[in-house]
LUMLOLUM-583671 format. One record per residue (C-alpha): z, x, y. Coordinates in steps of 0.05 Angstrom, whole numbers, padded with zeros to 5 digits, always signed. Layout:
<rs>
ZXY ...
</rs>
This chain:
<rs>
+03075+05749+01246 +03094+05685+01210 +03049+05630+01182 +02975+05639+01195 +02952+05596+01254 +02892+05565+01219 +02936+05535+01165 +02981+05498+01215 +02990+05424+01207 +02993+05398+01278 +03044+05343+01289 +03028+05306+01353 +03099+05281+01359 +03127+05351+01355 +03077+05375+01407 +03095+05318+01454 +03169+05332+01444 +03160+05404+01463 +03177+05435+01395 +03111+05471+01401 +03122+05502+01469 +03108+05559+01517 +03054+05611+01538 +03010+05639+01596 +03043+05636+01664 +03090+05688+01633 +03042+05741+01660 +03083+05789+01700 +03054+05825+01760 +03078+05894+01776 +03053+05892+01847 +03099+05878+01906 +03059+05816+01927 +03054+05790+01856 +03129+05798+01844 +03155+05774+01911 +03108+05714+01918 +03063+05691+01862 +03001+05659+01894 +02984+05634+01963 +03032+05574+01959 +03092+05619+01950 +03069+05667+02004 +03062+05610+02053 +03128+05580+02032 +03164+05646+02040 +03136+05658+02110 +03148+05587+02132 +03220+05589+02109 +03233+05649+02153 +03195+05621+02213 +03225+05552+02210 +03296+05578+02206 +03289+05617+02271 +03299+05556+02317 +03359+05535+02276 +03391+05604+02283 +03372+05619+02355 +03374+05551+02389 +03432+05523+02348 +03424+05452+02371 +03430+05393+02323 +03359+05368+02333 +03330+05438+02320 +03373+05448+02258 +03355+05378+02232 +03281+05387+02245 +03281+05455+02212 +03313+05431+02148 +03271+05368+02145 +03208+05411+02149 +03236+05459+02096 +03254+05400+02051 +03184+05372+02058 +03153+05439+02040 +03198+05447+01979 +03180+05378+01953 +03106+05392+01965 +03111+05459+01929 +03147+05428+01870 +03096+05372+01865 +03036+05419+01867 +03070+05465+01816 +03083+05408+01768 +03011+05381+01774 +02983+05450+01758 +03030+05458+01699 +03007+05393+01668 +02934+05413+01680 +02948+05480+01646 +02983+05444+01589 +02922+05401+01576 +02876+05461+01576 +02921+05499+01528 +02927+05440+01481 +02851+05439+01476 +02849+05514+01463 +02905+05508+01413 +02867+05456+01373 +02805+05500+01376 +02845+05559+01348 +02870+05515+01291 +02799+05498+01270 +02774+05570+01273 +02780+05634+01235 +02797+05674+01297 +02867+05692+01275 +02846+05712+01205 +02791+05755+01236 +02843+05787+01281 +02888+05804+01222 +02828+05831+01184 +02804+05875+01240 +02827+05945+01257 +02830+05978+01325 +02787+06039+01338 +02823+06105+01332 +02826+06117+01408 +02860+06050+01420 +02905+06062+01361 +02927+06129+01388 +02941+06098+01456 +02984+06045+01423 +03028+06099+01394 +03037+06133+01462 +03058+06068+01495 +03116+06053+01449 +03184+06058+01484 +03227+06117+01462 +03291+06089+01494 +03307+06159+01518 +03291+06202+01579 +03219+06180+01591 +03207+06146+01659 +03221+06072+01650 +03158+06053+01689 +03117+06079+01631 +03145+06026+01584 +03163+05953+01585 +03234+05948+01610 +03245+05884+01569 +03237+05925+01505 +03288+05975+01529 +03337+05920+01549 +03328+05882+01483 +03339+05947+01444 +03405+05959+01481 +03429+05888+01471 +03415+05891+01396 +03452+05957+01392 +03513+05926+01426 +03509+05867+01378 +03508+05913+01318 +03569+05951+01345 +03608+05886+01356 +03588+05842+01298 +03564+05890+01244 +03609+05951+01240 +03591+05971+01169 +03580+06038+01136 +03533+06009+01084 +03486+05950+01088 +03420+05922+01065 +03378+05897+01123 +03312+05859+01132 +03274+05870+01197 +03233+05806+01194 +03173+05813+01241 +03184+05887+01254 +03120+05892+01296 +03119+05966+01318 +03187+05982+01290 +03221+05987+01357 +03285+05954+01333 +03280+05982+01262 +03299+06050+01291 +03370+06024+01300 +03378+06011+01225 +03347+06078+01208 +03394+06117+01253 +03454+06081+01223 +03435+06103+01154 +03430+06033+01125 +03382+06010+01071 +03327+05969+01103 +03256+05943+01098 +03209+05925+01155 +03161+05868+01144 +03106+05836+01186 +03044+05793+01176 +03000+05836+01221 +02972+05896+01182 +02955+05932+01247 +03028+05930+01268 +03048+05958+01200 +02996+06013+01207 +03026+06034+01274 +03096+06035+01244 +03073+06075+01184 +03038+06127+01228 +03102+06138+01268 +03151+06132+01210 +03118+06148+01144 +03181+06146+01102 +03201+06075+01122 +03193+06020+01070 +03144+05968+01097 +03110+05906+01071 +03062+05852+01094 +03102+05787+01087 +03097+05714+01111 +03163+05693+01144 +03158+05624+01111 +03154+05653+01040 +03197+05715+01034 +03187+05752+00968 +03260+05773+00962 +03315+05747+00916 +03368+05699+00942 +03430+05728+00975 +03399+05797+00979 +03411+05819+01052 +03473+05831+01094 +03435+05824+01159 +03366+05796+01178 +03338+05815+01246 +03292+05759+01271 +03274+05785+01340 +03216+05755+01380 +03185+05723+01319 +03204+05649+01316 +03162+05632+01378 +03099+05652+01339 +03112+05608+01278 +03080+05541+01264 +03138+05520+01220 +03201+05555+01245 +03246+05512+01200 +03213+05541+01138 +03226+05612+01162 +03299+05596+01180 +03310+05565+01112 +03283+05628+01080 +03331+05669+01122 +03389+05627+01098 +03367+05635+01026 +03362+05710+01030 +03428+05722+01066 +03488+05741+01025 +03553+05702+01034 +03581+05724+01101 +03514+05754+01121 +03489+05751+01193 +03423+05742+01228 +03403+05764+01298 +03354+05718+01335 +03320+05731+01401 +03265+05688+01431 +03239+05660+01497 +03283+05613+01537 +03250+05551+01566 +03307+05545+01616 +03294+05616+01643 +03288+05625+01718 +03226+05661+01743 +03231+05703+01806 +03187+05653+01842 +03234+05596+01824 +03287+05624+01871 +03242+05611+01931 +03247+05536+01919 +03317+05506+01907 +03284+05446+01874 +03258+05492+01819 +03327+05521+01809 +03357+05451+01806 +03304+05431+01755 +03324+05488+01708 +03398+05473+01717 +03391+05399+01704 +03347+05416+01645 +03407+05446+01610 +03434+05375+01602 +03368+05335+01604 +03311+05378+01578 +03261+05323+01595 +03262+05345+01668 +03237+05414+01651 +03164+05434+01664 +03116+05417+01608 +03112+05469+01553 +03054+05516+01544 +03020+05528+01478 +02975+05589+01480 +02991+05658+01506 +02931+05692+01536 +02933+05768+01532 +02884+05789+01585 +02886+05863+01568 +02868+05853+01494 +02825+05792+01508 +02865+05750+01458 +02894+05681+01458 +02947+05664+01407 +03002+05615+01391 +03069+05626+01426 +03126+05580+01445 +03194+05579+01478 +03256+05538+01464 +03307+05496+01501 +03380+05503+01481 +03378+05436+01444 +03316+05456+01404 +03349+05521+01381 +03412+05484+01360 +03372+05432+01321 +03329+05483+01286 +03389+05525+01263 +03430+05464+01242 +03372+05435+01201 +03364+05502+01166 +03438+05505+01148 +03454+05561+01197 +03509+05563+01250 +03516+05601+01315 +03570+05654+01321 +03553+05681+01390 +03501+05659+01441 +03478+05690+01507 +03415+05695+01549 +03388+05760+01577 +03338+05789+01626 +03364+05749+01685 +03324+05790+01734 +03258+05768+01704 +03198+05797+01741 +03245+05827+01793 +03258+05884+01745 +03190+05912+01766 +03214+05914+01838 +03276+05951+01815 +03234+06003+01779 +03190+06013+01840 +03252+06025+01883 +03279+06075+01832 +03216+06106+01800 +03255+06165+01770 +03299+06121+01726 +03293+06136+01652 +03287+06083+01599 +03360+06092+01582 +03383+06086+01654 +03340+06025+01668 +03365+05989+01606 +03437+06005+01624 +03430+05975+01694 +03393+05913+01670 +03445+05905+01615 +03502+05909+01665 +03469+05855+01708 +03461+05811+01647 +03535+05819+01629 +03556+05797+01698 +03509+05736+01695 +03534+05717+01626 +03606+05707+01650 +03583+05658+01703 +03578+05584+01683 +03506+05556+01680 +03476+05623+01700 +03493+05649+01631 +03439+05602+01603 +03384+05619+01652 +03360+05687+01628 +03288+05694+01606 +03307+05703+01532 +03358+05676+01483 +03404+05724+01446 +03438+05694+01384 +03482+05718+01327 +03487+05669+01270 +03507+05661+01197 +03503+05613+01139 +03537+05547+01152 +03602+05543+01113 +03599+05467+01114 +03531+05467+01080 +03555+05515+01027 +03615+05470+01013 +03572+05408+01008 +03528+05440+00956 
</rs>
């Protein structure tokens, strides 16, 4: 998806400013221990918090309460310090790997390769159906994103006829919405293996291998461009956004979803200093943890470029491309806790799980500050009228 990694021009200033951002530690564990407390530090912190509070609750004397909270405060500061040191260590290791990827042909080799037929068949089985299949068999984030995009279409794009570009269609999970609505559409992606999977499942769909930074379509051609979970993989997101603006018709919209650097992990809630850090980061992004650069996919044995964005970075990118925001939310506020929810209710279908997670997101999105702390950004935008007038 997007510009090939080995053609990237690395700008050290942009890397240091966090424009190239996030990756590993997004690994989600489906186990109870992994979800409730990631690593020995958090297990110890969780147990100590419970033990230390017992004297404060039972004895109820000022010295006991003071000592309990002083100990808790010390533990929280220590946990935050260790966490930050490890994040900077990880950042340095990822920067080294990122530079190594830039100088190699690994990405080109990945695009040129093809999975064996058995792995290919398994990939088709694992795709979410957004129906009555048990939700635990699919990634609940896909189901939730699918439902959010459907709601966005109903609210902002109530048209009987339209021409749509699904830019970075991957496995066509969101393209199904355009197909069911009867709109004219085309799905494009840079990864030929993704297009092969889509073609096997939907042979009549129009598909093409396309670079997001150089769209082979005429100007003002599309009514809507879906740009879901793509921008974080691009070396030059501004080039792709400028192409989106060029290809949109007057009054046309684009949907953008991507990773949120402000997003709260489940483990963050065990240390109020981590929560404060993410909240303060909404106004001063410099206090946020260092960005990550390379996403390591342990199952596939791959490492590839992936980033996330602060609110300010998203605004700057869109403004520089001549695009403006119509509607902005964050989603997936439960984060890794969604796996706990699916273990508590193993019979939930994909549709039911997405509905519950969507309801939780809607509640969180009406609350100040919390509405910016979901794991992903959800944006509806359009061409900037001011830019059009200036030209």
